[in-house]
C-alpha positions in Angstrom: -34.5 -24.7 -18.1 -33.7 -23.8 -14.5 -30.9 -21.6 -15.7 -33.2 -19.7 -18.1 -35.6 -19.1 -15.3 -32.8 -17.9 -13.1 -31.8 -15.4 -15.7 -35.3 -14.2 -16.3 -35.9 -13.7 -12.6 -32.5 -11.9 -12.3 -33.1 -9.4 -15.1 -36.6 -8.8 -13.9 -35.2 -8.0 -10.5 -32.7 -5.5 -12.1 -35.7 -3.7 -13.6 -37.3 -3.4 -10.2 -34.3 -2.1 -8.4 -33.9 1.0 -10.5 -36.5 3.0 -12.5 -34.1 4.2 -15.3 -30.9 2.7 -16.8 -29.2 4.3 -19.7 -26.1 3.1 -21.6 -24.6 3.9 -24.9 -22.1 5.9 -26.9 -21.6 9.6 -27.7 -20.2 10.4 -31.2 -19.9 13.3 -33.5 -21.3 13.7 -37.0 -18.2 11.9 -38.4 -19.0 8.9 -36.1 -15.9 9.7 -34.0 -16.3 9.1 -30.2 -16.8 12.2 -28.1 -14.8 11.6 -24.9 -15.7 13.4 -21.6 -19.1 14.4 -22.8 -21.4 15.5 -19.9 -24.5 13.3 -19.6 -27.1 14.2 -17.0 -30.8 13.6 -16.3 -32.4 16.9 -17.1 -33.5 18.9 -14.1 -31.1 17.0 -11.8 -27.5 16.9 -10.7 -27.4 13.1 -11.4 -25.0 12.4 -14.2 -21.8 11.0 -15.5 -19.0 11.6 -18.1 -18.4 9.5 -21.2 -15.1 7.7 -21.3 -12.2 8.0 -23.8 -14.3 5.9 -26.3 -17.4 7.9 -25.8 -19.0 5.1 -23.8 -21.2 5.8 -20.7 -23.6 4.1 -18.3 -26.1 5.9 -16.0 -28.6 4.7 -13.5 -31.1 6.3 -11.1 -33.9 5.2 -8.8 -35.8 8.5 -9.6 -37.9 9.2 -12.6 -36.8 11.6 -15.3 -38.2 12.1 -18.8 -35.1 13.3 -20.6 -31.4 12.8 -20.8 -29.3 15.9 -21.5 -26.0 15.4 -23.4 -23.5 18.2 -23.9 -19.9 19.0 -24.6 -18.2 22.3 -25.4 -18.2 23.0 -29.2 -21.4 20.9 -29.7 -25.1 21.6 -29.5 -26.8 20.2 -26.4 -29.0 17.2 -27.2 -32.1 16.0 -25.3 -33.0 12.3 -25.4 -36.5 11.1 -24.4 -36.2 8.3 -21.9 -38.0 5.0 -21.5 -37.6 2.6 -18.6 -34.8 0.7 -20.3 -32.4 2.6 -22.6 -29.6 0.3 -23.7 -26.8 0.9 -26.3 -28.0 4.4 -27.3 -26.0 6.0 -30.1 -26.1 9.7 -29.5 -24.9 11.9 -32.3 -23.8 15.5 -31.3 -23.8 18.2 -33.9 -21.2 21.0 -34.1 -22.3 24.1 -32.2 -22.7 27.7 -33.5 -19.8 30.0 -34.2 -19.5 31.4 -30.7 -19.0 27.8 -29.4 -16.8 26.8 -32.2 -14.3 29.6 -31.2 -13.7 27.9 -27.9 -12.6 24.6 -29.3 -8.9 24.4 -30.2 -6.4 21.5 -30.7 -8.7 18.5 -30.4 -10.5 19.4 -27.3 -8.0 21.6 -25.5 -9.6 24.6 -23.8 -8.0 28.1 -23.7 -7.0 29.1 -20.2 -7.1 32.8 -21.0 -10.6 34.4 -20.3 -12.0 31.1 -19.3 -14.7 31.7 -16.6 -14.1 28.2 -15.2 -10.5 29.2 -14.4 -11.7 32.4 -12.7 -14.0 30.3 -10.5 -11.1 27.9 -9.8 -9.0 30.7 -8.5 -11.7 31.7 -6.1 -11.8 28.1 -4.8 -8.1 28.3 -4.1 -8.4 31.5 -2.2 -11.2 30.1 0.0 -10.2 26.4 0.4 -8.6 26.9 3.9 -11.6 28.8 5.1 -14.2 26.1 4.4 -15.6 23.2 6.4 -13.7 21.9 9.5 -10.9 24.5 9.0 -13.3 27.2 10.3 -13.3 25.8 13.8 -10.6 25.6 16.5 -12.0 22.2 17.6 -14.3 19.7 16.1 -15.6 16.1 16.5 -17.9 13.8 14.5 -19.0 10.3 14.0 -17.6 8.3 11.0 -19.0 5.1 9.5 -16.9 3.2 6.9 -17.9 0.3 4.7 -15.5 -1.5 2.5 -16.9 -4.0 0.0 -15.4 -6.3 -2.6 -17.4 -7.8 -5.5 -16.6 -10.1 -8.4 -17.7 -8.3 -11.6 -18.7 -9.1 -15.2 -20.7 -12.2 -13.9 -22.0 -14.2 -16.8 -23.3 -17.7 -17.5 -19.9 -19.1 -18.4 -18.5 -18.0 -15.0 -21.5 -19.5 -13.2 -20.9 -22.9 -14.9 -17.2 -23.1 -13.8 -16.3 -26.0 -11.6 -14.8 -23.6 -9.0 -18.4 -22.7 -8.0 -19.6 -26.3 -7.8 -21.5 -26.7 -4.5 -21.6 -22.9 -4.1 -24.4 -22.1 -6.5 -26.3 -20.2 -3.8 -23.8 -17.3 -4.1 -25.5 -16.2 -7.3 -28.6 -15.2 -5.3 -26.7 -12.0 -4.4 -25.9 -10.8 -7.9 -26.6 -7.1 -8.7 -25.8 -4.4 -11.3 -23.4 -1.5 -10.7 -25.0 1.9 -11.1 -21.6 3.3 -12.2 -20.6 0.8 -14.9 -23.7 -1.2 -15.6 -21.8 -4.5 -15.0 -23.3 -7.4 -13.2 -21.4 -8.1 -9.9 -21.4 -10.6 -7.0 -20.6 -9.3 -3.5 -18.1 -11.5 -1.8 -16.7 -9.4 1.2 -17.8 -6.6 3.4 -16.0 -4.8 6.3 -17.7 -2.2 8.5 -16.2 0.2 11.0 -17.5 2.9 13.3 -15.2 5.7 14.6 -15.4 8.7 16.8 -13.1 11.5 15.6 -11.7 14.4 17.6 -9.6 17.1 16.1 -8.2 20.6 16.7 -6.9 23.2 14.2 -5.0 25.3 16.8 -1.3 24.6 17.4 -0.3 21.9 17.6 -2.9 20.5 15.1 -3.9 17.0 16.0 -6.6 14.5 14.9 -7.5 11.2 16.7 -10.0 8.6 15.4 -11.1 6.1 17.9 -12.6 2.8 16.6 -15.8 1.9 18.4 -16.6 -1.2 16.3 -15.4 -3.4 13.5 -17.2 -6.2 11.7 -16.2 -8.5 8.8 -18.1 -10.9 6.7 -15.8 -13.9 6.6 -12.0 -13.8 6.7 -12.3 -12.3 10.2 -9.1 -14.1 11.4 -7.0 -13.2 8.3 -5.4 -10.0 9.7 -3.0 -9.7 6.8 -5.9 -9.6 4.3 -7.9 -7.1 6.3 -5.0 -4.7 6.6 -4.2 -5.0 2.9 -7.8 -4.1 2.0 -7.6 -1.2 4.4 -4.5 0.3 2.9 -6.1 0.4 -0.6 -8.1 3.3 0.6 -6.6 6.2 2.4 -8.2 9.4 3.5 -7.8 12.4 1.2 -8.8 16.1 0.9 -10.2 17.0 -2.5 -8.7 20.5 -2.0 -5.1 19.2 -1.8 -2.9 19.5 -4.9 -2.3 15.8 -5.0 -4.5 12.8 -4.1 -2.8 9.6 -3.0 -4.3 6.4 -4.4 -2.5 3.0 -4.6 0.8 4.7 -3.7 0.4 7.0 -6.7 -0.2 10.8 -6.5 -2.9 11.9 -8.8 -3.3 15.6 -9.7 -6.4 16.9 -8.0 -8.8 18.8 -10.3 -8.8 21.6 -7.6 -5.0 21.8 -7.6 -3.3 25.1 -8.2 -1.5 23.2 -11.0 -4.8 22.0 -12.3 -4.8 24.3 -15.4 -1.5 22.8 -16.5 -3.0 19.2 -16.7 -6.7 19.8 -17.0 -9.2 21.4 -19.3 -12.1 23.2 -17.5 -15.5 24.1 -18.9 -18.2 26.0 -17.2 -21.3 24.1 -18.3 -24.3 25.0 -16.0 -25.6 26.7 -12.9 -28.5 25.7 -10.6 -29.9 25.8 -7.1 -28.7 22.9 -4.9 -30.1 22.8 -1.4 -31.1 26.4 -1.8 -27.6 27.4 -2.8 -26.8 28.8 -6.2 -24.0 26.6 -7.7 -21.9 26.5 -10.8 -21.1 23.2 -12.6 -17.6 22.8 -14.0 -16.5 20.0 -16.3 -12.9 18.9 -16.2 -10.8 16.4 -18.3 -7.1 15.8 -19.0 -5.0 17.9 -21.3 -2.7 15.0 -22.1 -2.8 11.2 -22.0 -0.9 8.8 -19.7 -0.8 11.2 -16.7 -2.3 10.5 -13.3 -5.4 12.6 -13.7 -9.2 12.4 -13.6 -12.2 13.4 -15.7 -15.5 14.5 -14.2 -17.4 17.5 -12.9 -18.1 19.4 -9.7 -20.7 21.8 -8.4 -19.4 24.8 -6.4 -21.2 27.5 -4.4 -21.2 31.0 -5.9 -20.6 32.7 -2.5 -18.2 30.6 -0.4 -16.7 28.8 -3.4 -16.9 25.6 -1.5 -17.5 22.3 -3.3 -21.1 21.0 -3.0 -20.7 17.8 -5.1 -18.0 16.2 -7.1 -17.7 13.1 -9.2 -14.6 12.0 -11.1 -13.1 9.0 -12.9 -9.4 8.2 -13.3 -8.5 8.1 -17.0 -8.1 4.6 -18.4 -4.6 5.3 -19.7 -3.2 6.3 -16.3 -0.1 4.3 -15.4 -1.6 2.2 -12.5 -1.3 -1.6 -12.5 -4.2 -3.9 -12.0 -6.7 -1.0 -11.9 -9.1 -0.6 -14.8 -11.4 2.1 -13.3 -11.4 4.5 -10.3 -14.6 6.4 -9.6 -14.9 9.0 -6.8 -18.0 10.8 -5.5 -18.3 13.2 -2.7 -21.2 15.1 -1.2 -21.2 18.1 1.1 -23.8 19.4 3.5 -24.6 23.1 3.9 -24.4 23.6 7.6 -25.2 27.3 7.4 -24.5 30.2 5.0 -20.8 29.6 5.0 -20.0 26.1 6.2 -19.9 23.1 3.8 -19.1 19.8 5.5 -18.2 16.5 3.8 -21.0 14.1 4.6 -20.5 11.2 2.0 -17.3 9.9 0.4 -17.6 7.0 -2.1 -14.8 5.3 -4.0 -15.1 2.4 -6.4 -12.1 0.7 -8.0 -12.3 -2.0 -10.7 -9.3 -4.3 -10.2 -8.5 -6.5 -13.2 -5.6 -8.2 -14.9 -6.1 -6.1 -18.1 -8.0 -3.2 -19.5 -10.3 -5.2 -21.7 -13.9 -4.1 -20.9 -15.1 -7.7 -20.9 -12.4 -9.0 -18.6 -13.5 -10.2 -15.2 -12.2 -8.5 -12.1 -13.1 -7.3 -8.6 -14.8 -4.1 -7.5 -13.4 -2.5 -4.4 -15.8 0.0 -2.9 -15.4 2.2 0.1 -18.3 4.3 1.5 -17.6 6.8 4.3 -20.3 8.7 6.0 -19.9 11.6 8.4 -22.5 12.8 11.0 -23.1 14.5 14.3 -20.6 17.3 13.9 -19.9 19.2 17.1 -17.6 22.3 17.2 -15.5 24.2 19.7 -16.1 22.0 22.7 -13.1 22.0 25.0 -11.7 18.6 25.6 -8.6 17.4 27.5 -5.5 16.9 25.4 -5.9 13.1 25.7 -8.9 13.2 23.3 -6.6 14.5 20.5 -3.7 12.2 21.2 -3.5 9.0 19.1 -3.6 6.0 21.4 -3.1 2.3 21.0 -6.5 0.5 21.1 -6.8 -2.8 23.0 -10.6 -3.0 23.3 -11.6 -6.6 22.3 -15.3 -5.7 22.6 -15.2 -3.5 19.5 -14.8 -6.6 17.4 -17.9 -8.2 19.0 -20.5 -5.6 19.0 -24.2 -6.7 19.0 -26.6 -6.4 16.0 -28.5 -3.8 17.9 -25.3 -1.6 18.1 -24.8 -1.8 14.4 -28.4 -1.0 13.6 -28.1 2.1 15.8 -24.7 3.3 14.5 -24.8 2.6 10.8 -25.4 5.9 9.1 -27.1 4.2 6.2 -28.9 0.8 6.1 -27.3 -2.1 4.4 -28.8 -3.1 1.0 -30.5 -6.4 0.6 -27.4 -7.7 -1.2 -25.0 -6.5 1.5 -27.1 -8.2 4.2 -26.9 -11.3 2.0 -23.1 -11.2 2.1 -23.2 -12.0 5.8 -25.8 -14.7 5.4 -24.1 -16.2 2.4 -20.6 -16.5 4.0 -22.1 -18.0 7.1 -23.5 -20.7 4.9 -20.3 -21.1 2.8 -18.1 -21.8 5.8 -19.3 -25.4 5.7 -18.9 -25.9 2.0 -15.7 -27.8 1.1 -15.0 -26.0 -2.1 -15.2 -22.6 -0.4 -12.9 -23.8 2.3 -10.3 -24.7 -0.3 -10.6 -21.3 -2.0 -10.4 -19.5 1.3 -7.3 -21.5 2.2 -5.5 -20.4 -1.0 -6.5 -16.8 -0.4 -5.1 -16.9 3.1 -1.8 -18.4 2.0 -1.3 -15.8 -0.6 -2.2 -12.9 1.8 -0.3 -14.1 4.9 2.3 -16.7 3.7 0.9 -19.2 6.2 -1.3 -22.3 5.8 -3.8 -22.9 8.6 -3.7 -26.7 8.5 -5.4 -27.2 12.0 -7.3 -25.1 14.5 -4.7 -22.8 16.1 -1.8 -24.0 14.1 -0.3 -22.5 10.9 2.4 -23.9 8.6 4.9 -21.4 7.1 6.1 -19.1 5.9 5.5 -21.3 2.9 7.6 -19.2 0.5 10.9 -19.9 2.3 10.6 -23.7 2.3 13.3 -24.3 -0.3 16.8 -22.6 -0.4 20.4 -23.2 -1.5 23.9 -22.2 -0.5 27.4 -23.5 -0.9 27.6 -25.0 2.6 24.2 -26.7 3.0 23.6 -27.3 -0.7 19.8 -27.9 -1.1 18.1 -26.6 2.1 14.6 -27.6 3.1 12.7 -25.7 5.9 9.5 -26.5 7.7 8.1 -23.8 10.0 4.9 -23.0 11.9 3.2 -20.8 14.4 0.3 -20.8 16.8 -2.7 -18.9 15.5 -6.0 -19.2 17.4 -7.2 -15.7 16.4 -5.7 -12.5 15.0 -5.5 -11.0 18.5 -3.7 -13.8 20.3 -1.9 -12.4 23.4 0.6 -15.2 23.1 2.3 -16.5 20.0 4.9 -19.2 19.4 6.9 -19.5 16.1 9.5 -22.0 15.1 11.2 -23.9 12.3 13.4 -26.9 11.5 15.8 -26.9 8.5 18.1 -29.5 7.0 21.0 -29.1 4.5 21.6 -32.1 2.3 25.3 -31.2 1.8 26.4 -30.6 5.4 23.8 -33.1 6.7 23.0 -31.0 9.7 19.7 -30.1 11.4 19.0 -26.4 12.2 16.3 -24.9 14.3 14.8 -21.7 15.7 12.0 -21.0 18.1 10.5 -17.8 19.6 7.7 -17.1 22.0 6.2 -13.7 22.9 3.5 -12.6 25.2 1.6 -9.3 25.5 1.2 -8.4 29.2 -0.4 -4.9 28.9 -2.4 -3.9 25.8 -2.5 -0.1 26.2 1.3 0.4 26.2 2.0 -2.9 24.5 4.4 -4.5 27.0 5.7 -7.6 25.3 8.1 -10.2 26.5 10.0 -12.2 23.8 12.2 -15.2 24.4 13.9 -17.3 21.7 16.8 -19.3 20.5 18.3 -20.2 17.1 21.0 -22.6 15.9 21.6 -22.2 12.2 23.9 -21.1 9.4 23.9 -17.4 8.6 25.3 -15.0 6.0 26.5 -12.2 8.3 27.1 -8.7 6.9 24.1 -8.3 4.7 22.9 -5.1 6.5 24.8 -2.3 8.2 22.2 -1.7 10.9 22.0 -5.0 12.8 19.5 -6.5 15.2 19.3 -9.7 17.3 15.9 -10.9 16.1 15.8 -14.6 16.7 14.0 -15.7 13.5 15.5 -13.2 11.1 17.3 -14.9 8.3 19.4 -13.5 5.4 18.0 -13.9 1.9 21.6 -14.5 0.8 21.7 -17.7 2.7 18.5 -19.1 1.2 18.8 -17.8 -2.3 18.7 -20.5 -4.9 20.7 -18.6 -7.6 23.8 -16.6 -6.7 26.9 -15.3 -8.5 30.4 -16.0 -7.4 31.5 -17.7 -4.2 28.7 -18.0 -1.6 30.7 -19.9 1.1 31.4 -17.1 3.6 28.8 -18.4 6.0 28.9 -18.6 9.8 27.5 -21.0 12.4 25.4 -19.0 14.8 23.9 -20.2 18.1 21.9 -17.4 19.5 19.5 -17.0 22.5 17.7 -13.8 23.2 15.4 -12.2 25.9 13.7 -9.0 25.0 11.1 -6.6 26.4 9.4 -4.0 24.2 7.0 -1.2 25.0 5.0 1.3 22.9 4.4 4.3 25.3 3.4 6.5 22.4 1.7 5.2 19.3 4.2 4.0 16.7 7.2 4.6 19.1 8.7 1.2 20.0 11.3 0.9 22.8 13.2 -2.4 23.1 15.7 -3.6 25.7 17.2 -7.1 25.6 20.1 -9.3 26.2 21.7 -11.9 23.9 24.1 -14.8 24.3 25.6 -16.1 21.0 28.5 -18.1 19.7 29.9 -17.5 16.2 32.3 -19.5 14.1 33.0 -20.2 10.5 30.8 -22.9 8.9 33.8 -24.1 6.9 37.2 -22.8 8.1 38.9 -24.1 4.9 36.7 -21.8 2.8 36.1 -18.9 5.2 38.8 -18.2 7.8 37.7 -15.8 10.6 40.5 -16.4 13.1 41.6 -13.6 15.5 44.2 -12.9 18.2 42.9 -12.9 21.8 44.3 -10.7 24.5 47.1 -13.3 25.1 48.1 -13.3 21.5 46.7 -16.7 20.9 44.7 -17.5 17.7 41.0 -18.2 18.3 38.3 -19.1 15.7 35.2 -19.0 17.9 33.4 -16.0 19.5 31.4 -16.4 22.6 29.6 -13.2 23.4 27.0 -11.7 25.7 25.4 -8.3 24.6 23.0 -5.9 26.2 21.1 -3.8 23.7 18.6 -0.9 23.6 16.7 0.2 20.5 14.2 2.8 19.6 12.1 2.7 16.4 9.6 5.4 15.4 7.3 5.3 12.4 5.0 8.2 12.4 1.5 7.9 10.9 1.8 4.1 10.6 -1.5 2.3 10.8 -1.6 -1.0 12.7 -4.6 -3.3 13.1 -5.4 -5.6 16.0 -4.4 -5.6 19.7 -2.6 -9.0 20.1 1.1 -9.8 20.5 1.5 -9.4 16.7 -0.3 -6.8 14.6 -0.6 -6.1 10.9 0.7 -2.9 9.5 -1.1 -1.5 6.4 0.9 1.4 5.1 4.5 0.6 5.9 6.8 2.3 3.4 4.6 5.4 3.0 6.0 7.2 6.0 9.5 7.7 7.4 11.2 5.2 9.7 13.7 6.2 12.4 15.8 3.5 14.2 18.5 4.0 16.8 20.3 1.2 18.7 23.0 0.9 21.3 24.8 -2.4 22.0 27.1 -3.1 24.8 29.3 -6.2 24.8 29.7 -7.6 28.4 33.1 -9.2 28.7 33.4 -12.0 31.3 29.7 -12.6 31.6 29.2 -16.3 30.8 32.7 -16.4 29.4 31.9 -13.5 27.0 35.0 -12.5 25.0 34.7 -8.8 24.2 33.9 -5.5 25.9 32.7 -3.1 23.2 30.1 -0.4 22.4 28.2 -0.1 19.1 26.0 2.9 18.1 23.9 2.8 15.0 21.2 5.1 13.4 19.0 4.3 10.4 16.6 6.7 8.7 14.4 5.9 5.7 12.3 8.5 4.0 9.9 8.2 1.1 9.0 11.3 -0.9 5.9 11.5 -3.1 6.7 14.1 -5.8 3.4 14.3 -7.5 3.7 14.3 -11.3 7.4 13.5 -11.0 7.1 10.2 -9.3 8.4 8.8 -6.0 11.9 9.1 -4.4 13.1 7.0 -1.5 16.3 7.6 0.5 18.0 5.5 3.2 20.6 7.0 5.5 22.8 5.0 7.9 25.6 5.9 10.3 27.4 3.8 12.9 30.5 3.3 15.0 31.9 0.4 17.0 34.2 1.3 19.9 37.0 -1.1 21.1 38.6 -3.8 19.1 36.4 -6.8 18.0 36.9 -9.5 15.4 35.4 -9.6 11.9 32.0 -11.1 12.7 31.3 -8.3 15.2 32.4 -5.5 12.9 30.2 -3.5 10.4 30.4 -5.2 7.1 29.4 -3.2 4.1 26.5 -5.3 2.7 27.2 -6.9 -0.7 24.8 -8.7 -2.9 25.9 -11.8 -4.8 22.4 -12.8 -5.9 21.1 -12.0 -9.4 18.3 -9.9 -7.8 18.5 -6.2 -7.1 18.0 -5.0 -3.5 17.3 -1.4 -2.4 19.3 -1.7 0.9 22.4 -3.6 -0.4 25.3 -2.7 -2.7 24.6 -4.8 -5.8 28.1 -4.8 -7.2 30.0 -5.7 -3.9 30.9 -9.2 -2.9 30.4 -10.3 0.7 33.1 -9.0 3.0 34.7 -6.8 0.3 34.6 -3.8 2.6 34.9 -4.0 6.5 34.5 -1.0 8.8 34.1 0.0 12.4 32.7 3.4 11.5 30.6 4.3 8.4 28.2 6.6 6.8 25.9 5.3 4.0 23.3 6.8 1.7 21.0 5.1 -0.8 18.7 7.2 -3.1 16.4 5.9 -5.7 13.8 7.7 -7.8 11.0 6.1 -9.8 9.5 8.4 -12.4 6.4 6.3 -12.7 6.6 6.4 -16.5 6.6 10.2 -17.0 9.4 10.1 -19.5 8.2 7.0 -21.4 4.7 8.5 -21.6 6.1 11.0 -24.1 7.5 8.4 -26.5 5.1 6.9 -29.1 4.7 3.1 -29.0 6.7 2.9 -25.7 3.9 4.7 -23.8 1.5 1.9 -24.4 3.8 -0.5 -22.6 3.4 1.6 -19.4 7.1 1.0 -18.4 8.5 3.0 -15.6 12.0 4.7 -15.4 14.1 4.2 -12.3 17.5 5.8 -11.4 19.5 5.4 -8.3 22.8 5.9 -6.6 24.4 4.4 -3.5 27.4 5.4 -1.5 29.3 4.5 1.6 32.4 5.9 3.3 34.1 4.4 6.4 37.2 3.4 8.2 38.8 0.6 10.2 41.1 1.3 13.2 44.6 -0.1 13.5 43.5 -2.0 16.7 40.9 -3.9 14.7 43.5 -4.7 12.0 46.0 -5.9 14.6 43.7 -8.6 16.0 42.9 -10.0 12.6 44.4 -13.5 12.2 42.3 -14.5 9.2 43.2 -14.6 5.5 40.6 -11.8 4.9 42.2 -8.4 4.1 40.4 -5.6 6.0 39.6 -3.0 3.4 37.5 0.1 4.3 36.0 2.5 1.8 38.1 5.5 3.1 37.4 7.2 -0.2 33.7 7.0 -1.0 32.6 3.8 -2.7 29.6 4.4 -4.9 27.6 2.7 -7.6 24.7 3.8 -9.7 22.0 2.2 -11.7 19.4 2.7 -14.4 16.3 0.6 -14.5 13.1 -0.2 -16.3 10.2 -1.2 -14.1 6.7 -2.5 -14.6 7.7 -4.9 -17.4 4.7 -7.2 -17.7 3.5 -5.3 -14.5 5.8 -7.6 -12.4 9.4 -7.5 -13.6 12.1 -4.9 -13.1 15.5 -4.9 -14.9 18.4 -2.8 -13.6 21.7 -1.9 -15.3 24.3 -1.5 -12.5 27.6 0.4 -12.7 30.5 0.7 -10.2 31.6 4.3 -9.8 34.8 3.8 -7.7 37.3 1.1 -6.6 37.1 -0.3 -10.1 40.7 -1.5 -10.1 40.3 -3.9 -7.2 41.1 -7.5 -8.1 37.9 -9.4 -9.2 35.9 -6.2 -8.9 32.4 -6.4 -10.5 32.2 -3.3 -12.7 28.8 -3.9 -14.3 25.9 -6.2 -13.8 22.3 -6.7 -15.0 20.0 -7.5 -12.1 16.2 -8.2 -12.0 13.5 -7.8 -9.4 9.9 -9.0 -9.0 7.1 -7.4 -7.2 3.4 -6.6 -7.0 3.0 -2.9 -7.5 0.2 -0.6 -8.4 
């Protein structure tokens, strides 16, 4: 009885929150769905578009008497409205002859003599002369709100044991005005920024965060940064819009007529400006496109309003719907400024309309625009922010700086999560979420266990390997952090360990001191560009399944002191010194002997190095101001890395005096409709003779898993160099080819091709000091391999077919292999 009363009260509350709700289907006289029909409250600009199945939902807090439904080739139909209008079946009749002439090939619209295309061309001509582009300098306030909600809430979900003890959460249920689904808010994040920009050379833009506030999960920096990266800023006038690492074709793109149909449907005054309404929808299926409509001024050809939905058959994993809405303010006769940007995404495991999922919503509001005020250059320069106060602003600050009030449900999120913090079941769910997001389990205040995903491993020397690690974690912005681990191999019966401590001394330039030590077994030579990070560990050493011999492992005892500084945002400078000893973990299986300067055979290296490194990742977004920060969009922008290492012979009995120079450059390319290409370039040289474990080993891969940075068909130590040049190129077509093949297109597989190559040499001096049983072979003629792959199998699996292109006649050469990969990709 109590549940029935709850439902009655709930649905009564829905009726009070909005005056009109309309849902239903649009069909033609043959009862076939009419996709992309324009549905609007008559006399307004409030409307929506039917989906591929003719289905729609529309809600308003205003009062309108009629609903207007139209589509090119059909007569416009007016539907009288009541307060509740559910599951309407609207039948459109074919239009008159003059409309019938426009319709060709199942909804495709002719581009020739299409007035909508003529308007679109004027938008292209004016797009760089609208809004902020009209001013040399500008500044404004920005308020951003990100919210996540469980959707498709029903009685079955409410009765599940997972909510036992948390029944109070259902007091916050609401209905989406976009989809009509019942949802439960579970998370909200708010941010306030001040933005300064200039359009004169050099163009720059700097956003300074003034405040940030989370409802729950405030200490889970990995989760917050993940949520942030889901939504990136975009300009609707650009040719392509980046969402979830995919480039969608913008409806305002110059290539738009090739992928969209456009229909001029209406004209009306909006804020005393005469505007045209243009409907757009895809010309083909399975492409990254939208459907929707926009209003555009008849004089400046600037967008006044736009709303659009991603098509359901777009090849994006875990995303069922994407809805975008933007509004622009008329500042004067010629300036239209973006004032509201709203994005809603429905994340779900499948496309079933009844499946439960999570709404992700971002609302961005812009206000207080000021133009052409001269500011010092520091205002436009991106800076590292270390202001702890911005995470602890008062309620009064938020009431003053929110550009729109929180709804009753949004306020309830804060209150609800404060209550849930003391509920045991919620604490359990929260713990699971934190482990999945960060890889660490917070088992006690200030102490985390992990990374949990590297607890078990296997190799030929240690056999089964168990590892237990942890870190200090009192808050996301700890200025000091300590990490460490213990590991044990059941075959060699030896205990290994590693520990590192770092402290942030100066937040603005991020002066950080790191000290650490490690005693362990390591697979050397699994990357060309090397570093002396204390807690780094090769996946080859801990992989459970490998092919061939996996015994070429080394005992390493390493201690390191390092200072890093970030004088410019995303430019990291590091200087450090390292003491290490290296020897074979089993000389009978892996001989690394060398001749010393006296001609005597040695098997152990004792070495002191001084190193300097520079890493630059432009446009990278980092969150937090402690010793460790989370990075949200790593992999979307280029990375440059340069290092110089000097071996110091004689210092603490160090054996070798040498120099090593290395450069690494990784560049992703978003190619719009043609997918994404990623390239990695490396070059390096080692001066003066050194033994095997200090040379540059071309990285092989003896696991059954593909790796973008390794050579999948090489064994460990198959090629040895002291100078090298390497290039890896891989292109993911994102399903563009498969989308043209019937039956296959429904699987949403993605085609992948790639090629890898390396060329290098080894000096006679390095050959002469080799006393091991390993033959030094360098790829003096280019070694290369190529692969074809199918990705997105079951949305998680990738299968690659690998072929060796050269050095095929070497003994025991692997000429072909099938490798797999797993990953969570949109």
